[in-house]
C-alpha distance (Angstrom), angle and dihedral (degrees) to the residues before:
residue distance angle dihedral
M1 . . .
T2 3.79 . .
S3 3.77 121.9 .
R4 3.81 88.5 -107.3
G5 3.81 91.6 60.2
R6 3.78 98.5 38.0
A7 3.81 119.0 100.6
T8 3.79 111.0 -128.2
A9 3.78 128.5 -158.0
L10 3.77 117.1 -107.3
D11 3.77 110.8 -109.3
K12 3.81 105.7 -94.8
N13 3.79 94.9 -138.0
K14 3.82 91.3 51.3
L15 3.79 91.6 47.7
D16 3.81 91.8 49.0
A17 3.81 89.5 50.8
I18 3.82 91.8 50.2
R19 3.79 91.2 48.1
A20 3.79 92.3 48.9
R21 3.79 91.5 50.9
F22 3.81 100.5 42.0
S23 3.80 109.8 26.0
G24 3.78 140.0 56.7
E25 3.80 112.1 20.6
N26 3.82 89.5 -4.1
E27 3.78 95.5 54.6
S28 3.81 93.6 109.3
V29 3.79 97.7 35.7
I30 3.82 117.5 120.1
Y31 3.80 110.6 -160.4
T32 3.80 105.1 -176.3
P33 3.83 104.4 93.3
G34 3.81 95.6 -139.7
F35 3.80 93.7 47.9
K36 3.80 91.3 44.5
A37 3.80 89.9 54.1
V38 3.80 89.6 54.4
A39 3.78 93.5 48.5
D40 3.80 92.8 46.4
K41 3.80 89.3 58.8
L42 3.80 94.4 48.2
F43 3.79 107.0 37.6
D44 3.78 128.5 62.7
P45 3.83 121.8 -135.9
A46 3.80 89.7 -87.9
G47 3.79 90.2 59.1
T48 3.79 98.4 -110.2
R49 3.80 134.5 115.5
V50 3.79 134.2 -165.3
A51 3.80 111.2 -72.1
P52 3.83 110.8 -110.0
Y53 3.81 91.2 -129.2
A54 3.81 95.2 50.2
G55 3.78 130.2 92.4
I56 3.79 132.4 14.4
P57 3.83 111.8 -35.0
S58 3.79 119.5 -116.6
F59 3.78 135.1 168.9
L60 3.83 107.0 -67.0
D61 3.82 88.9 -15.7
L62 3.79 89.1 -75.1
P63 3.80 119.9 156.1
Y64 3.78 111.8 -79.7
R65 3.79 113.0 -126.7
P66 3.81 112.4 -174.5
T67 3.78 113.5 -139.3
D68 3.77 128.6 -142.8
W69 3.79 96.4 -153.1
Q70 3.80 92.0 -166.5
D71 3.79 91.1 59.0
P72 3.82 107.3 10.4
D73 3.79 124.0 -171.7
F74 3.80 112.0 -157.6
S75 3.78 97.1 165.5
G76 3.78 112.2 142.3
V77 3.82 93.3 19.3
D78 3.81 122.2 123.8
V79 3.81 99.3 169.6
A80 3.80 126.7 18.5
L81 3.78 118.5 -158.6
V82 3.77 106.5 -154.4
G83 3.79 130.8 -176.6
M84 3.80 121.3 -134.0
P85 3.82 105.8 -170.8
M86 3.80 97.2 -175.3
D87 3.82 128.6 120.3
L88 3.80 104.2 165.9
G89 3.81 90.2 123.2
I90 3.82 96.2 61.5
T91 3.81 118.2 128.1
N92 3.81 98.1 -172.5
R93 3.83 129.9 13.6
N94 3.78 112.7 6.8
G95 3.79 127.0 -155.0
C96 3.80 105.6 96.8
R97 3.78 87.2 114.9
F98 3.81 81.5 86.3
G99 3.82 91.8 54.8
P100 3.83 97.9 96.5
R101 3.79 92.3 50.2
A102 3.80 92.1 47.8
I103 3.80 93.4 48.9
R104 3.79 91.8 48.2
A105 3.81 89.2 55.5
I106 3.82 93.7 57.5
E107 3.79 114.4 104.0
R108 3.82 132.7 -166.4
V109 3.80 98.8 41.3
G110 3.79 109.6 131.8
P111 2.95 145.0 -56.8
F112 3.83 92.7 163.5
N113 3.80 120.9 46.4
H114 3.79 101.9 -156.0
V115 3.83 94.2 -170.1
L116 3.81 97.8 49.2
E117 3.81 90.6 31.4
C118 3.76 96.8 -134.6
M119 3.79 141.3 116.1
P120 3.80 102.6 -144.3
G121 3.79 93.9 -173.2
F122 3.81 88.1 59.9
D123 3.80 101.2 28.3
L124 3.81 91.7 54.8
K125 3.76 132.4 39.3
A126 3.79 92.1 -117.1
F127 3.80 124.7 165.4
D128 3.78 140.0 176.8
I129 3.80 99.9 -123.9
G130 3.82 96.6 -175.9
D131 3.80 128.5 -115.2
V132 3.78 133.6 -36.9
P133 3.83 107.0 -99.4
F134 3.80 106.9 -120.5
R135 3.80 118.7 -155.6
S136 3.80 92.7 -151.4
R137 3.78 135.0 20.9
F138 3.83 89.0 -155.6
D139 3.81 105.1 47.3
L140 3.81 117.1 80.6
A141 3.81 95.3 -175.3
K142 3.81 92.6 52.4
S143 3.80 90.5 46.2
H144 3.79 90.3 55.1
E145 3.80 89.7 49.3
D146 3.80 89.8 51.4
I147 3.82 91.6 51.3
E148 3.80 93.2 48.4
A149 3.80 91.4 48.7
A150 3.81 91.7 50.1
I151 3.81 94.1 48.9
L152 3.81 91.3 46.7
K153 3.80 88.7 56.2
L154 3.79 90.3 51.6
T155 3.79 95.4 47.5
A156 3.80 91.6 45.7
A157 3.80 86.6 59.5
G158 3.81 91.6 48.4
V159 3.80 93.0 -109.0
V160 3.82 121.8 144.6
P161 3.83 111.6 -133.7
L162 3.80 122.8 -137.7
S163 3.79 107.0 -175.3
V164 3.80 132.6 -162.1
G165 3.79 118.7 -155.9
G166 2.80 165.0 -115.8
D167 3.79 113.8 179.2
H168 3.78 124.6 -20.6
S169 3.77 93.8 -101.0
I170 3.83 86.6 81.2
S171 3.81 88.5 76.4
L172 3.81 92.4 69.5
P173 3.82 97.6 63.6
I174 3.80 90.1 39.8
L175 3.80 90.4 55.0
K176 3.80 90.7 45.3
A177 3.79 88.0 58.0
L178 3.81 95.9 43.2
G179 3.80 96.0 42.2
H180 3.78 101.5 38.7
E181 3.82 92.2 111.0
A182 3.82 98.1 36.4
P183 3.81 133.1 -6.4
V184 3.80 116.8 -95.7
G185 3.78 132.1 -145.4
M186 3.79 123.5 -116.3
I187 3.79 142.2 -150.0
H188 3.79 105.1 -157.8
I189 3.82 120.9 -171.7
D190 3.79 111.0 -170.2
A191 3.80 146.7 119.6
H192 3.81 89.3 -116.6
C193 3.81 133.4 46.3
D194 3.81 91.5 -135.7
T195 3.79 91.5 -149.2
S196 3.80 96.8 117.3
G197 3.77 126.0 136.0
P198 3.82 125.3 -117.0
F199 3.80 122.1 -39.0
D200 3.79 117.8 -155.8
G201 3.78 90.6 -13.7
S202 3.82 95.7 -51.2
R203 3.82 125.5 112.4
F204 3.79 93.8 -172.7
H205 3.81 105.1 70.4
H206 3.80 124.8 121.8
G207 3.82 91.9 -97.8
G208 3.80 95.7 65.3
P209 3.83 114.6 34.2
F210 3.78 95.5 117.5
R211 3.81 94.0 49.9
Q212 3.79 88.3 54.9
A213 3.81 92.2 43.9
V214 3.81 90.5 56.8
L215 3.80 91.7 45.9
E216 3.82 89.3 49.7
G217 3.81 89.0 54.6
V218 3.81 94.6 -120.5
L219 3.83 99.5 106.3
D220 3.81 123.8 56.9
P221 3.82 106.6 -142.6
E222 3.80 92.4 -163.2
R223 3.81 88.5 60.3
T224 3.80 93.9 46.3
I225 3.79 128.4 99.7
Q226 3.81 126.4 -175.7
I227 3.81 117.7 -157.7
G228 3.81 131.4 -167.6
I229 3.80 96.8 21.6
R230 3.81 116.5 166.9
G231 3.79 144.2 130.1
S232 3.77 135.3 84.0
S233 3.82 100.1 -61.9
E234 3.79 99.2 81.0
Y235 3.81 89.6 119.5
L236 3.82 89.1 67.4
W237 3.80 95.5 57.0
E238 3.80 107.2 62.9
F239 3.80 86.4 117.6
S240 3.82 89.3 73.9
R241 3.79 95.8 57.7
E242 3.81 95.9 34.3
T243 3.80 91.7 57.0
G244 3.81 96.8 45.0
M245 3.79 103.5 -98.2
T246 3.80 116.4 148.2
V247 3.81 112.5 -124.9
I248 3.81 120.8 -162.8
H249 3.78 112.7 -172.2
A250 3.78 122.5 -144.5
E251 3.79 88.4 -116.9
E252 3.82 89.0 64.8
V253 3.80 96.5 54.8
S254 3.81 97.9 84.7
G255 3.78 93.4 48.0
R256 3.80 98.7 43.5
G257 3.78 97.0 35.8
C258 3.79 128.5 -136.8
A259 3.80 95.0 -92.2
R260 3.80 92.5 54.9
I261 3.81 92.3 45.6
A262 3.80 90.4 53.1
E263 3.81 89.1 47.7
I264 3.81 90.3 52.9
A265 3.81 89.1 49.5
R266 3.80 92.1 51.9
E267 3.80 91.0 48.4
K268 3.80 90.8 48.9
V269 3.80 98.0 50.8
G270 3.80 96.7 35.9
D271 3.79 121.1 -173.4
G272 3.80 97.1 -41.5
P273 3.81 127.2 103.8
V274 3.81 113.1 -64.2
Y275 3.78 135.3 -165.9
L276 3.82 118.5 -152.0
S277 3.79 116.9 -151.9
F278 3.81 119.8 -174.7
D279 3.79 119.6 -170.7
I280 3.80 110.9 -165.1
D281 3.81 90.0 -139.2
S282 3.80 87.3 71.0
L283 3.79 82.7 81.9
D284 3.78 119.5 78.3
P285 3.83 112.5 -99.4
A286 3.80 87.4 -114.8
F287 3.80 85.8 72.4
A288 3.81 100.8 28.0
P289 3.81 114.7 22.5
G290 3.80 92.7 153.7
T291 3.77 100.4 89.6
G292 3.78 138.2 98.1
T293 3.80 100.9 -115.1
P294 3.82 109.7 26.4
E295 3.81 118.5 -173.9
I296 3.81 124.8 -163.9
G297 3.81 117.0 -127.9
G298 3.76 100.0 43.8
L299 3.77 137.5 144.0
T300 3.77 121.8 -65.9
T301 3.77 117.0 -124.4
R302 3.80 88.9 -111.1
E303 3.81 92.1 53.5
A304 3.79 91.1 49.3
Q305 3.79 91.3 50.4
E306 3.81 92.1 47.6
I307 3.80 92.1 52.0
L308 3.79 93.5 46.1
R309 3.80 95.0 46.9
A310 3.80 91.1 50.5
L311 3.83 88.4 60.9
K312 3.81 91.0 73.0
G313 3.79 110.5 143.9
T314 3.80 96.0 26.5
N315 3.79 112.0 141.0
L316 3.80 97.0 -111.4
I317 3.79 116.6 -175.8
G318 3.81 96.4 172.2
G319 3.77 145.4 -17.8
D320 3.75 146.4 -171.5
V321 3.80 144.2 -154.0
V322 3.79 112.8 -151.7
E323 3.80 147.4 173.2
V324 3.83 100.7 40.1
A325 3.81 104.4 153.0
P326 3.81 103.1 -179.8
Q327 3.80 98.8 -171.5
Y328 3.82 90.9 72.6
D329 3.81 91.6 58.7
A330 3.79 119.9 59.8
T331 3.82 90.7 -178.5
T332 3.85 95.6 61.4
N333 3.83 87.2 -133.6
T334 3.80 91.8 128.3
A335 3.80 93.4 54.4
H336 3.80 89.2 44.5
A337 3.80 90.7 53.1
G338 3.81 89.9 46.9
A339 3.79 91.6 52.0
Q340 3.80 91.0 48.6
M341 3.80 92.9 51.0
L342 3.79 88.8 47.8
F343 3.80 87.9 54.1
E344 3.81 91.5 49.2
I345 3.81 91.6 52.4
L346 3.81 92.0 47.0
S347 3.81 88.2 49.8
L348 3.81 90.2 53.9
M349 3.78 89.2 53.9
V350 3.81 89.3 64.4
F351 3.82 86.8 69.2
S352 3.79 99.2 37.3
P353 3.81 114.5 119.6
A354 3.81 86.7 -138.9
L355 3.81 87.9 67.9
A356 3.79 99.8 31.3
T357 3.80 94.6 100.9
K358 3.80 96.6 43.3
S359 3.79 108.1 67.6
């Protein structure tokens, strides 16, 4: 047998040193300062932590803080994760009204982001504050009014909203609340531009929120970038290009690379306030089949994470994850991907100048 194929004994002195450092009384010791700081926050003195499958589920296992929407108290809150279980704006397969519940049920996402080196649930005062109270399960216009009113209450208290849909039409009332004083920029990751005109006599469906946001004067198209766009509906989205939005198609991702795409996004939005909207159908159906309008040829989960993480330092003032429709995915992979993207956006908020003075 050659020396390459021959098993050799581990040097006894090296093995003794490893055993001394990592066994016996030192078996549970973590030496790397950064890793030790993470563990110290998660484990009790007995060396245990709450089981991921135990307790009442909440977004990213964050503390649940019930909200009295008639007289809300948001003191001590930096970021509020809020569910918006409403899918009255769907044009194809409905069911993303169940998205918030499905994402809450996902365990083992976070709490440590090893790429951005942060623990957003500890670095920020972030809470799951429940769902927007809708007056009607049948009235889209009233539902949008309810969302806008809820977000206005959050922003009035200086709280950054991170919303979980629900269909993509929820972004319009959110932007109306965030941009009511001055239009904001946007990083939009999606299969579709969502700048279409009216469908069946309605302007407020999930295929057109960003057209309406521009027309309302709350979204700056020249500080807006749309990433991952694909499918057969390009003819509906001339509004994006005509108004100055940057559109990066999914077919361009391999050639440009995720790092360059994120760099383009940062250049586009600049230092001003930015909203980040993530539609789960930006991902290829191989990774996220549970959505209303799946499109073949999308981003991988790794590509989406790479793009998001490269946005560190962007001045985020809000975000959303939308269109998770769990009943079309028996594996729960779509909800898992949605929860992970929610975690990535929350992690970015740790580094947002909008939150720099809060925690």
